PyMOL CGO cylinders between C-alpha atoms (Angstrom):
from pymol import cmd
from pymol.cgo import CYLINDER

trace = [
    CYLINDER, 16.62, 35.87, 204.01, 14.04, 37.93, 201.90, 0.3, 1, 1, 1, 1, 1, 1,
    CYLINDER, 14.04, 37.93, 201.90, 12.39, 41.03, 202.67, 0.3, 1, 1, 1, 1, 1, 1,
    CYLINDER, 12.39, 41.03, 202.67, 9.03, 41.84, 201.39, 0.3, 1, 1, 1, 1, 1, 1,
    CYLINDER, 9.03, 41.84, 201.39, 8.25, 45.71, 202.74, 0.3, 1, 1, 1, 1, 1, 1,
    CYLINDER, 8.25, 45.71, 202.74, 4.90, 47.73, 202.05, 0.3, 1, 1, 1, 1, 1, 1,
    CYLINDER, 4.90, 47.73, 202.05, 5.29, 51.24, 203.01, 0.3, 1, 1, 1, 1, 1, 1,
    CYLINDER, 5.29, 51.24, 203.01, 3.64, 54.13, 204.13, 0.3, 1, 1, 1, 1, 1, 1,
    CYLINDER, 3.64, 54.13, 204.13, -0.29, 52.41, 202.69, 0.3, 1, 1, 1, 1, 1, 1,
    CYLINDER, -0.29, 52.41, 202.69, -2.88, 55.27, 203.82, 0.3, 1, 1, 1, 1, 1, 1,
    CYLINDER, -2.88, 55.27, 203.82, -6.48, 54.40, 204.72, 0.3, 1, 1, 1, 1, 1, 1,
    CYLINDER, -6.48, 54.40, 204.72, -8.89, 55.87, 206.70, 0.3, 1, 1, 1, 1, 1, 1,
    CYLINDER, -8.89, 55.87, 206.70, -10.37, 53.64, 209.45, 0.3, 1, 1, 1, 1, 1, 1,
    CYLINDER, -10.37, 53.64, 209.45, -12.28, 54.19, 212.45, 0.3, 1, 1, 1, 1, 1, 1,
    CYLINDER, -12.28, 54.19, 212.45, -10.15, 52.53, 215.20, 0.3, 1, 1, 1, 1, 1, 1,
    CYLINDER, -10.15, 52.53, 215.20, -9.77, 53.71, 218.50, 0.3, 1, 1, 1, 1, 1, 1,
    CYLINDER, -9.77, 53.71, 218.50, -12.35, 54.27, 221.99, 0.3, 1, 1, 1, 1, 1, 1,
    CYLINDER, -12.35, 54.27, 221.99, -13.36, 57.58, 221.61, 0.3, 1, 1, 1, 1, 1, 1,
    CYLINDER, -13.36, 57.58, 221.61, -16.81, 57.93, 220.27, 0.3, 1, 1, 1, 1, 1, 1,
    CYLINDER, -16.81, 57.93, 220.27, -15.88, 60.76, 217.95, 0.3, 1, 1, 1, 1, 1, 1,
    CYLINDER, -15.88, 60.76, 217.95, -12.88, 57.93, 216.13, 0.3, 1, 1, 1, 1, 1, 1,
    CYLINDER, -12.88, 57.93, 216.13, -16.24, 55.64, 215.95, 0.3, 1, 1, 1, 1, 1, 1,
    CYLINDER, -16.24, 55.64, 215.95, -18.20, 58.34, 214.14, 0.3, 1, 1, 1, 1, 1, 1,
    CYLINDER, -18.20, 58.34, 214.14, -15.49, 60.14, 212.01, 0.3, 1, 1, 1, 1, 1, 1,
    CYLINDER, -15.49, 60.14, 212.01, -12.28, 57.54, 211.24, 0.3, 1, 1, 1, 1, 1, 1,
    CYLINDER, -12.28, 57.54, 211.24, -9.58, 58.90, 211.00, 0.3, 1, 1, 1, 1, 1, 1,
    CYLINDER, -9.58, 58.90, 211.00, -6.12, 58.92, 208.99, 0.3, 1, 1, 1, 1, 1, 1,
    CYLINDER, -6.12, 58.92, 208.99, -3.55, 55.89, 209.59, 0.3, 1, 1, 1, 1, 1, 1,
    CYLINDER, -3.55, 55.89, 209.59, -0.32, 54.46, 208.01, 0.3, 1, 1, 1, 1, 1, 1,
    CYLINDER, -0.32, 54.46, 208.01, 0.26, 51.05, 208.07, 0.3, 1, 1, 1, 1, 1, 1,
    CYLINDER, 0.26, 51.05, 208.07, 4.09, 49.55, 207.18, 0.3, 1, 1, 1, 1, 1, 1,
    CYLINDER, 4.09, 49.55, 207.18, 4.24, 45.67, 207.08, 0.3, 1, 1, 1, 1, 1, 1,
    CYLINDER, 4.24, 45.67, 207.08, 7.59, 43.63, 206.32, 0.3, 1, 1, 1, 1, 1, 1,
    CYLINDER, 7.59, 43.63, 206.32, 7.48, 40.06, 205.38, 0.3, 1, 1, 1, 1, 1, 1,
    CYLINDER, 7.48, 40.06, 205.38, 10.64, 38.18, 205.48, 0.3, 1, 1, 1, 1, 1, 1,
    CYLINDER, 10.64, 38.18, 205.48, 10.96, 34.47, 203.73, 0.3, 1, 1, 1, 1, 1, 1,
    CYLINDER, 10.96, 34.47, 203.73, 14.00, 31.80, 202.75, 0.3, 1, 1, 1, 1, 1, 1,
    CYLINDER, 14.00, 31.80, 202.75, 13.98, 31.76, 199.45, 0.3, 1, 1, 1, 1, 1, 1,
    CYLINDER, 13.98, 31.76, 199.45, 13.51, 27.92, 197.78, 0.3, 1, 1, 1, 1, 1, 1,
    CYLINDER, 13.51, 27.92, 197.78, 16.32, 28.74, 195.16, 0.3, 1, 1, 1, 1, 1, 1,
    CYLINDER, 16.32, 28.74, 195.16, 18.09, 32.03, 194.47, 0.3, 1, 1, 1, 1, 1, 1,
    CYLINDER, 18.09, 32.03, 194.47, 18.09, 33.94, 192.19, 0.3, 1, 1, 1, 1, 1, 1,
    CYLINDER, 18.09, 33.94, 192.19, 14.15, 34.31, 192.14, 0.3, 1, 1, 1, 1, 1, 1,
    CYLINDER, 14.15, 34.31, 192.14, 12.63, 34.12, 189.52, 0.3, 1, 1, 1, 1, 1, 1,
    CYLINDER, 12.63, 34.12, 189.52, 8.79, 33.25, 189.40, 0.3, 1, 1, 1, 1, 1, 1,
    CYLINDER, 8.79, 33.25, 189.40, 5.52, 34.88, 191.78, 0.3, 1, 1, 1, 1, 1, 1,
    CYLINDER, 5.52, 34.88, 191.78, 5.36, 31.97, 193.24, 0.3, 1, 1, 1, 1, 1, 1,
    CYLINDER, 5.36, 31.97, 193.24, 8.84, 31.34, 194.90, 0.3, 1, 1, 1, 1, 1, 1,
    CYLINDER, 8.84, 31.34, 194.90, 7.85, 35.10, 196.97, 0.3, 1, 1, 1, 1, 1, 1,
    CYLINDER, 7.85, 35.10, 196.97, 5.05, 36.49, 198.59, 0.3, 1, 1, 1, 1, 1, 1,
    CYLINDER, 5.05, 36.49, 198.59, 2.70, 38.32, 195.94, 0.3, 1, 1, 1, 1, 1, 1,
    CYLINDER, 2.70, 38.32, 195.94, 2.61, 41.91, 197.28, 0.3, 1, 1, 1, 1, 1, 1,
    CYLINDER, 2.61, 41.91, 197.28, -0.88, 42.55, 195.77, 0.3, 1, 1, 1, 1, 1, 1,
    CYLINDER, -0.88, 42.55, 195.77, -2.53, 39.95, 198.39, 0.3, 1, 1, 1, 1, 1, 1,
    CYLINDER, -2.53, 39.95, 198.39, -1.26, 40.80, 200.89, 0.3, 1, 1, 1, 1, 1, 1,
    CYLINDER, -1.26, 40.80, 200.89, -2.44, 44.40, 200.64, 0.3, 1, 1, 1, 1, 1, 1,
    CYLINDER, -2.44, 44.40, 200.64, -5.91, 42.95, 200.56, 0.3, 1, 1, 1, 1, 1, 1,
    CYLINDER, -5.91, 42.95, 200.56, -4.85, 41.48, 203.44, 0.3, 1, 1, 1, 1, 1, 1,
    CYLINDER, -4.85, 41.48, 203.44, -4.17, 44.99, 205.24, 0.3, 1, 1, 1, 1, 1, 1,
    CYLINDER, -4.17, 44.99, 205.24, -7.02, 46.67, 203.33, 0.3, 1, 1, 1, 1, 1, 1,
    CYLINDER, -7.02, 46.67, 203.33, -9.37, 44.53, 204.92, 0.3, 1, 1, 1, 1, 1, 1,
    CYLINDER, -9.37, 44.53, 204.92, -7.98, 44.59, 208.33, 0.3, 1, 1, 1, 1, 1, 1,
    CYLINDER, -7.98, 44.59, 208.33, -8.73, 48.30, 208.13, 0.3, 1, 1, 1, 1, 1, 1,
    CYLINDER, -8.73, 48.30, 208.13, -11.73, 48.11, 207.34, 0.3, 1, 1, 1, 1, 1, 1,
    CYLINDER, -11.73, 48.11, 207.34, -13.07, 45.66, 210.35, 0.3, 1, 1, 1, 1, 1, 1,
    CYLINDER, -13.07, 45.66, 210.35, -12.40, 48.74, 213.22, 0.3, 1, 1, 1, 1, 1, 1,
    CYLINDER, -12.40, 48.74, 213.22, -10.78, 47.69, 215.99, 0.3, 1, 1, 1, 1, 1, 1,
    CYLINDER, -10.78, 47.69, 215.99, -10.62, 49.57, 219.68, 0.3, 1, 1, 1, 1, 1, 1,
    CYLINDER, -10.62, 49.57, 219.68, -7.07, 49.61, 220.43, 0.3, 1, 1, 1, 1, 1, 1,
    CYLINDER, -7.07, 49.61, 220.43, -4.17, 49.19, 217.13, 0.3, 1, 1, 1, 1, 1, 1,
    CYLINDER, -4.17, 49.19, 217.13, -2.37, 46.48, 219.28, 0.3, 1, 1, 1, 1, 1, 1,
    CYLINDER, -2.37, 46.48, 219.28, -5.79, 44.67, 218.50, 0.3, 1, 1, 1, 1, 1, 1,
    CYLINDER, -5.79, 44.67, 218.50, -5.37, 44.93, 214.43, 0.3, 1, 1, 1, 1, 1, 1,
    CYLINDER, -5.37, 44.93, 214.43, -1.66, 44.68, 214.16, 0.3, 1, 1, 1, 1, 1, 1,
    CYLINDER, -1.66, 44.68, 214.16, -1.58, 41.12, 216.19, 0.3, 1, 1, 1, 1, 1, 1,
    CYLINDER, -1.58, 41.12, 216.19, -4.85, 39.91, 214.08, 0.3, 1, 1, 1, 1, 1, 1,
    CYLINDER, -4.85, 39.91, 214.08, -2.92, 40.69, 210.62, 0.3, 1, 1, 1, 1, 1, 1,
    CYLINDER, -2.92, 40.69, 210.62, 0.44, 39.03, 211.96, 0.3, 1, 1, 1, 1, 1, 1,
    CYLINDER, 0.44, 39.03, 211.96, -1.56, 35.83, 212.54, 0.3, 1, 1, 1, 1, 1, 1,
    CYLINDER, -1.56, 35.83, 212.54, -3.67, 36.06, 209.43, 0.3, 1, 1, 1, 1, 1, 1,
    CYLINDER, -3.67, 36.06, 209.43, -0.41, 36.69, 206.85, 0.3, 1, 1, 1, 1, 1, 1,
    CYLINDER, -0.41, 36.69, 206.85, 1.30, 33.70, 208.87, 0.3, 1, 1, 1, 1, 1, 1,
    CYLINDER, 1.30, 33.70, 208.87, -1.40, 31.97, 208.22, 0.3, 1, 1, 1, 1, 1, 1,
    CYLINDER, -1.40, 31.97, 208.22, -2.03, 32.61, 204.45, 0.3, 1, 1, 1, 1, 1, 1,
    CYLINDER, -2.03, 32.61, 204.45, 1.75, 32.48, 203.47, 0.3, 1, 1, 1, 1, 1, 1,
    CYLINDER, 1.75, 32.48, 203.47, 2.95, 29.39, 204.78, 0.3, 1, 1, 1, 1, 1, 1,
    CYLINDER, 2.95, 29.39, 204.78, 7.26, 30.53, 203.83, 0.3, 1, 1, 1, 1, 1, 1,
    CYLINDER, 7.26, 30.53, 203.83, 7.12, 33.01, 205.52, 0.3, 1, 1, 1, 1, 1, 1,
    CYLINDER, 7.12, 33.01, 205.52, 9.10, 32.92, 208.28, 0.3, 1, 1, 1, 1, 1, 1,
    CYLINDER, 9.10, 32.92, 208.28, 8.49, 36.31, 210.38, 0.3, 1, 1, 1, 1, 1, 1,
    CYLINDER, 8.49, 36.31, 210.38, 6.47, 39.54, 210.10, 0.3, 1, 1, 1, 1, 1, 1,
    CYLINDER, 6.47, 39.54, 210.10, 6.59, 43.15, 211.23, 0.3, 1, 1, 1, 1, 1, 1,
    CYLINDER, 6.59, 43.15, 211.23, 3.87, 45.39, 211.44, 0.3, 1, 1, 1, 1, 1, 1,
    CYLINDER, 3.87, 45.39, 211.44, 3.67, 49.38, 212.61, 0.3, 1, 1, 1, 1, 1, 1,
    CYLINDER, 3.67, 49.38, 212.61, 0.65, 51.70, 212.20, 0.3, 1, 1, 1, 1, 1, 1,
    CYLINDER, 0.65, 51.70, 212.20, 0.23, 55.20, 212.43, 0.3, 1, 1, 1, 1, 1, 1,
    CYLINDER, 0.23, 55.20, 212.43, -2.72, 56.82, 214.08, 0.3, 1, 1, 1, 1, 1, 1,
    CYLINDER, -2.72, 56.82, 214.08, -2.10, 60.26, 212.05, 0.3, 1, 1, 1, 1, 1, 1,
    CYLINDER, -2.10, 60.26, 212.05, -4.21, 62.62, 214.07, 0.3, 1, 1, 1, 1, 1, 1,
    CYLINDER, -4.21, 62.62, 214.07, -5.10, 61.62, 216.95, 0.3, 1, 1, 1, 1, 1, 1,
    CYLINDER, -5.10, 61.62, 216.95, -8.31, 63.26, 219.15, 0.3, 1, 1, 1, 1, 1, 1,
    CYLINDER, -8.31, 63.26, 219.15, -6.52, 64.47, 222.01, 0.3, 1, 1, 1, 1, 1, 1,
    CYLINDER, -6.52, 64.47, 222.01, -5.81, 68.02, 223.16, 0.3, 1, 1, 1, 1, 1, 1,
    CYLINDER, -5.81, 68.02, 223.16, -3.46, 70.16, 222.18, 0.3, 1, 1, 1, 1, 1, 1,
    CYLINDER, -3.46, 70.16, 222.18, -1.70, 66.81, 220.43, 0.3, 1, 1, 1, 1, 1, 1,
    CYLINDER, -1.70, 66.81, 220.43, 0.91, 67.18, 217.50, 0.3, 1, 1, 1, 1, 1, 1,
    CYLINDER, 0.91, 67.18, 217.50, 2.51, 64.21, 216.21, 0.3, 1, 1, 1, 1, 1, 1,
    CYLINDER, 2.51, 64.21, 216.21, 1.13, 60.84, 215.51, 0.3, 1, 1, 1, 1, 1, 1,
    CYLINDER, 1.13, 60.84, 215.51, 1.09, 57.88, 217.97, 0.3, 1, 1, 1, 1, 1, 1,
    CYLINDER, 1.09, 57.88, 217.97, 1.47, 54.47, 216.56, 0.3, 1, 1, 1, 1, 1, 1,
    CYLINDER, 1.47, 54.47, 216.56, 2.07, 50.27, 218.07, 0.3, 1, 1, 1, 1, 1, 1,
    CYLINDER, 2.07, 50.27, 218.07, 4.78, 47.75, 216.04, 0.3, 1, 1, 1, 1, 1, 1,
    CYLINDER, 4.78, 47.75, 216.04, 4.47, 44.10, 216.32, 0.3, 1, 1, 1, 1, 1, 1,
    CYLINDER, 4.47, 44.10, 216.32, 6.76, 40.89, 215.05, 0.3, 1, 1, 1, 1, 1, 1,
    CYLINDER, 6.76, 40.89, 215.05, 5.62, 37.40, 215.31, 0.3, 1, 1, 1, 1, 1, 1,
    CYLINDER, 5.62, 37.40, 215.31, 7.94, 34.87, 214.10, 0.3, 1, 1, 1, 1, 1, 1,
    CYLINDER, 7.94, 34.87, 214.10, 6.79, 31.16, 212.82, 0.3, 1, 1, 1, 1, 1, 1,
    CYLINDER, 6.79, 31.16, 212.82, 7.03, 28.63, 215.47, 0.3, 1, 1, 1, 1, 1, 1,
]
cmd.load_cgo(trace, "trace")
């Protein structure tokens, strides 16, 4: 099984349930991994793989659509990746809100999700 990774993608976006998140937005980090079985080895052509630039464009597009909860973001993006890339067998996505608007909270919060093709 081959895995394509995109790590530490940073975005300013407007996901969240609080009013200030919808107005000011926040900083997010997205990580994803897509798994597929190559048709042949070695993989010598991009058409035999998953184009990470196209994966990035899907993530970027989804980040531009505000979601009240991060669970919506990860599940929709996972479904979109499986729909666009027929060779992908499994996708893992995590998103972290780097500075959530919670009083006296230090750290980040996040959601991760794995979806396998049926």
